[in-house]
C-alpha positions in Angstrom: 50.0 -27.2 62.9 47.4 -27.9 60.2 45.4 -31.1 60.5 45.2 -33.5 57.5 41.6 -34.4 56.6 40.9 -37.5 54.6 37.9 -37.4 52.3 37.2 -40.7 50.6 39.7 -43.2 49.4 41.8 -41.1 47.1 45.3 -40.0 48.2 46.4 -37.3 45.7 50.0 -37.6 46.8 50.3 -41.2 45.7 47.5 -41.7 43.1 46.9 -40.2 39.7 43.3 -39.9 38.4 42.8 -41.4 34.9 39.9 -41.7 32.6 38.8 -45.3 32.0 36.3 -46.9 29.6 34.8 -49.8 31.4 32.1 -52.4 30.9 29.4 -52.9 33.6 26.9 -55.6 33.9 23.5 -55.9 35.7 25.2 -57.9 38.5 27.5 -55.0 39.5 30.6 -56.5 37.8 33.1 -54.0 36.4 35.7 -54.6 33.7 38.2 -51.9 32.5 38.6 -51.9 28.7 40.8 -48.8 28.0 42.9 -46.4 30.2 43.6 -42.8 29.2 46.8 -40.9 30.1 48.2 -37.7 28.6 45.7 -37.7 25.8 46.5 -41.3 24.8 44.3 -44.3 25.1 45.7 -47.7 26.0 43.9 -51.1 25.6 43.5 -53.3 28.7 44.4 -56.8 27.5 43.4 -58.5 30.8 42.2 -57.5 34.2 42.1 -59.5 37.5 40.0 -58.1 40.4 41.8 -58.3 43.7 39.4 -58.5 46.7 39.0 -55.3 48.6 36.7 -53.4 50.9 36.4 -49.7 49.9 37.8 -50.0 46.3 38.0 -52.3 43.4 41.7 -53.0 42.6 42.5 -54.6 39.2 45.9 -56.0 38.3 45.9 -55.3 34.5 48.0 -56.2 31.5 47.9 -53.0 29.3 49.3 -52.5 25.8 51.4 -49.3 25.8 53.3 -48.5 22.6 53.3 -52.2 21.4 54.6 -53.4 24.8 52.6 -55.2 27.5 52.9 -53.6 30.9 51.5 -54.5 34.3 49.3 -51.7 35.7 47.5 -51.5 39.0 44.2 -49.8 38.4 41.9 -48.8 41.2 38.2 -47.9 41.0 36.8 -45.8 43.9 33.0 -46.4 43.8 32.1 -43.7 46.3 33.9 -41.0 44.3 33.3 -42.7 40.9 37.0 -42.2 40.1 39.7 -44.4 38.6 43.3 -44.1 39.7 46.8 -45.6 39.1 49.7 -45.2 41.5 52.1 -42.3 40.8 55.2 -44.2 39.9 57.2 -44.7 36.7 56.4 -48.4 36.6 52.9 -47.8 35.3 53.6 -45.3 32.5 
């Protein structure tokens, strides 16, 4: 039986990697501004950081085709990767 090995905080079975344009300040604060998906760019209208240990999880309001949607966006600082959950609710 093969063993499952976890490397980092990204679970490819449940998370989708996405490109993000973000703002960073000299105090280490991060603010996502745009999320990319399937060649499209979506504006983040608001983002609230939820406390976490290994990742930064943002609850975002994102404008997608003139509609505002709730999107959970995670930043994995050790891997320098942004992800969203793989589920139809986000896109």
